[in-house]
C-alpha positions in Angstrom: 121.5 118.8 138.0 121.0 121.8 140.3 121.8 125.5 139.8 123.4 127.7 142.4 120.2 128.1 144.3 118.9 131.1 146.0 121.6 132.0 148.6 122.7 135.6 149.1 119.6 137.4 147.8 117.9 138.2 151.0 117.6 137.4 154.6 116.9 133.7 155.1 114.0 133.1 157.3 113.8 130.4 159.9 113.3 126.9 158.4 113.0 123.7 160.5 111.7 120.1 160.3 108.2 121.2 161.0 108.2 123.4 157.9 109.6 120.4 155.9 106.7 118.2 157.0 104.1 120.9 156.2 105.7 121.4 152.8 105.8 117.7 152.0 102.1 117.3 153.1 101.0 120.2 150.8 102.9 118.8 147.9 101.6 115.3 148.5 98.0 116.5 148.5 98.6 118.5 145.3 100.2 115.4 143.6 97.0 113.4 144.2 95.2 115.8 142.0 97.3 116.3 138.9 100.7 117.2 137.7 99.6 120.8 137.0 98.4 121.2 140.6 101.7 119.8 141.9 103.7 122.4 139.9 101.3 125.2 140.9 101.8 124.2 144.6 105.6 124.2 144.2 105.5 127.7 142.7 103.4 128.9 145.6 105.8 127.4 148.2 108.9 129.0 146.7 107.0 132.3 146.1 108.1 132.3 142.5 107.5 130.2 139.4 107.8 126.6 138.5 107.9 124.8 135.1 108.2 121.2 134.0 110.0 121.4 130.7 110.1 118.6 128.1 112.7 118.6 125.3 110.0 117.7 122.8 106.8 119.2 124.2 108.3 122.3 125.7 106.5 123.4 128.8 104.5 120.5 130.1 103.2 122.4 133.2 103.8 126.0 134.1 102.8 128.1 137.0 102.1 130.8 136.2 101.5 130.2 132.5 103.6 133.3 131.5 106.7 131.6 133.0 106.6 128.8 130.4 109.2 130.3 128.0 111.6 131.2 130.8 111.3 127.7 132.2 112.1 126.0 128.8 115.0 128.4 128.3 116.4 127.7 131.8 116.2 123.9 131.2 118.1 124.2 127.9 120.7 126.7 129.2 121.0 126.5 133.0 124.1 128.6 133.2 122.0 131.6 131.9 119.7 131.2 134.9 122.0 130.8 137.9 119.3 131.7 140.5 117.0 128.9 139.4 117.0 125.3 140.4 116.9 122.5 137.8 116.3 118.8 138.6 115.5 115.9 136.3 112.0 114.6 136.8 110.0 112.0 134.9 112.0 112.3 131.7 111.8 116.1 131.8 113.4 118.9 133.8 111.8 120.6 136.8 112.8 124.3 137.0 112.1 126.4 140.1 112.7 130.1 140.3 112.2 131.1 144.0 111.7 134.6 145.3 115.0 136.2 146.6 113.8 136.0 150.2 113.0 132.3 150.1 115.5 130.2 152.2 117.8 128.0 150.1 117.0 125.0 152.3 113.3 125.4 151.7 113.8 125.8 147.9 115.9 122.6 147.8 113.4 120.7 149.8 110.5 121.8 147.6 112.5 120.9 144.4 113.6 117.4 145.7 110.1 116.5 146.9 108.4 117.8 143.8 110.8 115.9 141.5 110.3 112.7 143.5 106.5 113.0 143.3 106.7 113.6 139.6 108.7 110.4 139.3 106.1 108.5 141.2 103.4 109.9 139.0 105.4 109.0 135.9 105.9 105.4 137.1 102.2 105.1 137.8 101.5 106.5 134.3 103.9 104.0 132.8 102.1 101.1 134.5 98.9 102.2 132.9 100.4 103.2 129.6 100.4 99.7 128.0 96.7 99.3 128.6 96.0 102.9 127.3 98.1 102.3 124.2 96.1 99.1 123.4 92.9 101.1 123.8 94.1 103.8 121.5 95.1 101.2 118.9 91.6 99.7 119.1 89.9 103.0 118.6 92.1 103.7 115.6 91.1 100.4 114.0 87.5 101.2 114.7 87.9 104.6 113.0 89.5 102.9 110.0 86.6 100.4 109.8 84.1 103.2 109.6 82.7 103.1 113.2 83.2 106.9 113.8 80.0 107.2 115.9 81.2 104.4 118.3 84.6 106.1 118.7 83.0 109.4 119.4 80.9 107.8 122.1 84.0 106.1 123.6 85.6 109.6 123.7 82.8 110.9 125.8 80.3 112.0 123.2 82.1 115.2 122.3 81.0 117.0 119.2 84.0 115.8 117.1 83.6 116.1 113.4 87.0 116.0 111.8 90.3 114.1 111.9 93.9 114.9 111.0 96.1 111.8 110.4 99.9 111.4 110.6 101.7 108.2 109.6 105.3 107.9 110.7 107.9 105.2 109.8 111.6 104.7 110.7 113.9 102.5 112.6 113.3 104.3 115.9 109.5 104.1 115.8 109.1 102.4 119.2 111.1 105.0 121.0 109.4 107.8 119.1 106.0 106.3 120.2 107.0 106.6 123.9 108.4 110.1 123.5 105.4 111.4 121.6 103.0 109.8 124.0 104.7 111.6 126.9 104.8 114.9 124.9 101.1 114.7 123.8 99.8 113.5 127.1 96.8 111.9 125.4 93.5 111.9 127.3 90.1 110.6 126.7 88.5 113.4 128.8 84.9 114.0 127.6 84.0 117.3 126.0 87.7 118.3 125.3 88.2 120.5 122.2 90.4 117.8 120.7 91.5 114.2 121.4 94.7 112.6 120.1 94.9 108.9 119.4 98.3 107.2 119.1 98.9 103.6 118.1 101.2 101.4 116.1 99.6 99.7 113.2 101.6 97.2 111.0 104.9 98.7 112.2 103.9 102.3 111.6 103.2 105.0 114.2 99.8 106.4 113.5 98.6 109.7 115.1 95.0 110.8 114.7 93.9 114.1 116.1 90.1 114.1 116.4 88.7 117.6 116.7 85.8 119.9 115.9 87.0 121.1 112.5 89.8 123.4 113.6 93.4 122.3 113.9 95.6 124.5 116.1 98.9 122.9 114.8 100.1 121.7 118.2 100.2 118.0 117.2 101.9 119.0 113.9 104.7 120.8 115.8 105.2 117.8 118.2 105.2 115.3 115.3 107.7 117.4 113.4 110.1 117.6 116.4 109.8 113.8 117.0 110.6 113.1 113.3 113.7 115.3 113.5 114.9 113.8 116.8 114.4 110.2 115.8 115.0 110.3 112.1 111.4 109.4 111.0 109.6 110.2 107.8 105.9 111.2 108.0 102.9 112.0 105.9 100.0 114.1 107.0 96.4 114.3 105.8 93.5 116.4 106.9 91.5 117.8 108.4 88.9 115.6 106.8 85.4 114.6 108.1 85.6 111.7 110.5 83.7 109.5 108.1 86.6 109.9 105.7 89.2 108.5 108.1 90.2 105.7 105.7 90.8 108.3 103.0 92.9 110.4 105.3 94.9 107.3 106.3 95.7 106.4 102.7 96.5 110.0 101.8 99.0 110.2 104.7 100.8 107.1 103.4 100.9 108.6 99.9 102.3 111.8 101.2 105.0 110.0 103.2 106.5 108.6 100.0 107.5 112.2 99.2 109.2 112.8 102.5 113.0 113.1 102.6 115.5 113.8 105.4 115.4 117.4 104.3 111.6 117.5 104.5 110.6 114.8 107.0 106.9 115.6 107.2 104.9 116.2 104.0 101.2 117.2 104.0 99.0 115.4 101.5 97.8 118.6 99.9 101.4 119.6 99.2 101.8 116.7 96.7 98.2 116.4 95.7 97.8 119.8 94.1 100.4 120.2 91.3 101.8 123.7 90.9 100.7 123.7 87.2 97.0 123.3 88.0 96.4 126.8 89.4 97.9 128.3 86.3 95.4 126.6 83.9 92.3 128.5 82.7 89.8 127.4 85.4 86.6 126.8 83.4 87.8 124.8 80.4 90.2 122.9 82.7 87.4 121.9 85.1 85.0 120.9 82.4 87.6 118.8 80.7 88.5 117.0 83.9 84.8 116.4 84.8 84.2 114.9 81.3 87.2 112.5 81.3 86.6 111.3 84.8 82.8 110.8 84.3 83.1 106.9 83.9 84.9 106.6 87.3 83.2 106.5 90.7 84.9 108.3 93.7 86.6 105.1 95.0 88.2 104.5 91.6 89.3 108.1 91.4 90.9 107.9 94.9 92.7 104.7 94.0 94.2 106.3 90.9 95.2 109.4 92.8 97.0 107.4 95.5 98.7 105.3 92.7 99.9 108.5 90.9 101.1 110.1 94.2 103.1 107.1 95.3 104.5 106.3 91.9 104.1 102.6 91.9 101.4 99.9 92.3 103.1 98.1 95.3 103.4 101.5 97.1 99.8 102.3 96.4 98.7 98.8 97.6 100.6 99.4 100.9 99.0 102.8 101.3 95.5 101.5 100.5 95.8 98.3 102.6 95.1 96.2 99.5 97.1 93.5 97.8 99.2 94.5 94.8 97.2 92.2 92.6 94.0 93.9 93.6 95.4 97.3 92.8 96.7 96.1 89.4 93.3 94.7 88.5 91.5 97.9 89.6 93.9 100.1 87.6 93.3 97.9 84.5 89.6 98.3 84.9 90.0 102.1 85.3 92.1 102.2 82.1 89.3 100.3 80.3 86.7 102.7 81.5 88.8 105.7 80.6 89.7 104.2 77.3 93.3 105.4 77.8 96.8 103.9 78.0 97.7 104.5 81.6 101.3 103.2 80.9 101.9 106.4 78.9 103.7 109.0 81.0 101.8 111.9 79.4 98.5 110.2 80.0 99.4 109.8 83.7 100.5 113.4 84.0 97.1 114.5 82.4 95.2 112.1 84.7 96.9 113.6 87.8 95.8 117.1 86.6 92.3 115.8 86.1 92.0 114.3 89.5 93.1 117.5 91.2 91.0 119.8 89.1 88.5 122.1 90.8 84.8 121.3 90.6 83.2 122.7 87.5 80.7 124.8 89.5 83.6 126.3 91.5 85.6 127.1 88.4 82.6 128.6 86.6 82.0 130.9 89.7 85.7 131.9 89.6 85.4 132.7 85.9 82.2 134.7 86.0 83.9 137.8 84.8 84.9 136.0 81.6 81.7 134.1 80.9 79.5 136.9 79.6 80.7 136.6 76.1 80.5 132.8 76.2 76.8 133.1 77.2 76.0 135.1 74.1 78.1 133.1 71.7 76.9 129.7 72.8 80.3 128.4 73.8 78.8 126.6 76.8 76.7 124.5 74.4 79.9 123.7 72.4 81.6 122.7 75.6 78.8 120.3 76.4 78.9 118.8 72.9 82.7 118.3 73.2 82.5 116.8 76.7 81.9 113.4 75.3 84.9 113.7 73.1 87.3 114.8 76.0 90.2 112.4 76.3 93.2 112.0 78.6 95.6 111.9 75.7 95.1 115.7 75.0 94.3 118.7 77.1 91.7 121.2 75.8 93.1 123.3 73.0 95.3 126.2 74.1 95.1 125.4 77.8 98.9 125.0 78.0 99.6 127.8 75.5 99.4 130.7 77.9 102.1 133.1 79.1 101.8 132.0 82.7 102.1 128.3 81.8 105.1 128.8 79.5 106.8 131.0 82.1 106.3 128.3 84.7 107.7 125.6 82.4 110.6 127.7 81.4 111.5 128.5 84.9 111.4 124.9 85.9 113.5 123.2 83.2 115.3 125.9 81.2 119.1 125.7 81.4 119.4 122.0 81.3 122.2 120.8 79.1 121.0 118.8 76.0 122.3 115.5 77.3 120.6 116.0 80.7 117.4 117.1 79.1 117.3 114.1 76.7 118.2 111.7 79.5 115.6 113.1 81.9 112.9 113.0 79.2 113.7 109.3 78.4 113.8 108.4 82.1 110.5 110.0 82.8 108.9 108.3 79.8 110.0 105.0 81.4 108.3 105.9 84.7 111.6 106.6 86.5 113.0 103.1 85.8 116.7 103.5 85.2 117.6 100.2 83.5 115.2 100.5 80.5 116.0 104.2 80.1 119.8 103.5 80.1 119.3 100.8 77.5 117.3 103.1 75.2 119.9 105.9 75.7 122.8 103.4 75.1 124.6 104.6 78.3 125.6 102.8 81.4 123.2 102.8 84.3 125.8 104.5 86.5 126.2 107.3 83.9 122.4 107.8 83.8 122.2 107.8 87.6 124.9 110.5 87.7 123.1 112.6 85.1 119.9 112.3 87.1 121.6 113.6 90.2 122.8 116.5 88.2 119.3 117.1 86.9 117.9 117.1 90.5 120.6 119.6 91.6 120.0 121.9 88.6 116.2 121.8 88.9 116.3 121.9 92.8 113.5 119.3 92.7 113.0 116.0 94.5 112.9 113.5 91.6 111.7 110.8 94.0 108.3 112.5 94.2 106.0 111.1 91.6 104.0 114.4 91.4 107.2 116.4 90.8 108.1 113.9 88.0 104.7 114.4 86.3 105.1 118.2 86.4 108.7 118.0 85.0 107.5 115.7 82.2 104.8 118.2 81.2 107.3 121.2 81.5 109.7 119.4 79.1 106.9 118.8 76.6 105.8 122.5 76.8 109.3 123.8 76.3 110.4 121.2 73.7 112.1 122.6 70.6 113.5 119.5 69.0 112.6 115.8 69.5 114.5 115.3 72.8 115.1 111.8 71.4 117.8 109.4 72.5 119.2 109.4 68.9 120.0 113.1 69.4 122.1 112.5 72.5 125.5 114.2 72.0 128.2 111.4 71.8 131.8 111.5 72.7 132.6 107.9 71.6 134.1 105.3 73.8 132.5 102.7 76.1 130.4 105.0 78.2 128.7 106.8 75.2 128.1 103.9 72.9 126.5 104.7 69.6 123.3 103.1 68.7 
């Protein structure tokens, strides 16, 4: 596609075949260097600006840099820029905006030659892409195996310390891989501020941005656009230290289970930190969590956290890269150590709160203003005596009986009709399993499914998210006035509302 060109905006200077040969030679020499040099040379030759615009990445190359936004807009709406030239090139759009005095023939020659050279560079890159992709996949597997030092050496020995991980799934994953590869333009150049690794592991598209502790958000924006364009769902985790790559990999998978077409990319910390936790009194909350989790080592705590985030043992096994049997056995062992029934919905909700509690030292520092009286009254000693008695079945006394917590719970579930409240309570008690909940409620599964959709619409919450379900379960208990029992379900008679 080509715009109207540059005719009629100034006296066209002489242009002949010799100028064409000189122009082609200059562009060829620039193309042997890099795509950025080629675009810069094209801008110089037309005495204006030049941009290679990608629909996902935006401005791939721009000369000068300030012209990037104009180039992207011209590629998207060429009729708004009638005095520029647009040509397809290497899966993107080349946009040239010449000076008014530049001859139209000269501009057209520069545009056609630059686009052809970009195509050649693109074909050469495609020939090498397969080998590069295999290298990236190998480096990702090494990171997951714990060989962070070897990967950093392979990346040129840069001072990389942290990693941000994205895991994407969907039917169009192969095409998304190609698009994201072209948009990211991954490089293993030594001493770069960040290096992005892309690979397909077990049918998923995995993106790992290795950097020096700061994430500028560029990869997040690209992944978000690719997810929208190709209908993918993604989870994101990090930044985390490179040594914790396997943890970030599992957390990203757990976060992806909360992704929906309305929210296609979900950060792990968005589902790992319940909204209720910041409202709880910091010091008693943190001390209780530390006490109940004392029998577990960090690996066991992480496994339980992934299980509670994903909502099921098979999903947790997939996220952790373990067999379902192994996950079940380790959860049983954790239940034995905790001396708790992890099949109880309330215990699970309390466990999720415990796993996401702040460290006791942090909470004590945050509560310094309230601790003076405790120091004189000996309440710290009482807390230490009670630490051994802390259990998952019950939170510390009064921790949920605050104005902030009750306001949060009321704002979340108030207004539910009695039938919806009772049905939702029963369904959550059965860990979001519709069949046993419908049996206990004595309603048809289709009826219960309809009611649950009504609950989701009323609450404006994603009931497919295990963390959201845990919070709603606690909110229903906090605001409960009656029993919320199936026997109290209002009945109309007939086949749909069968009496017990």
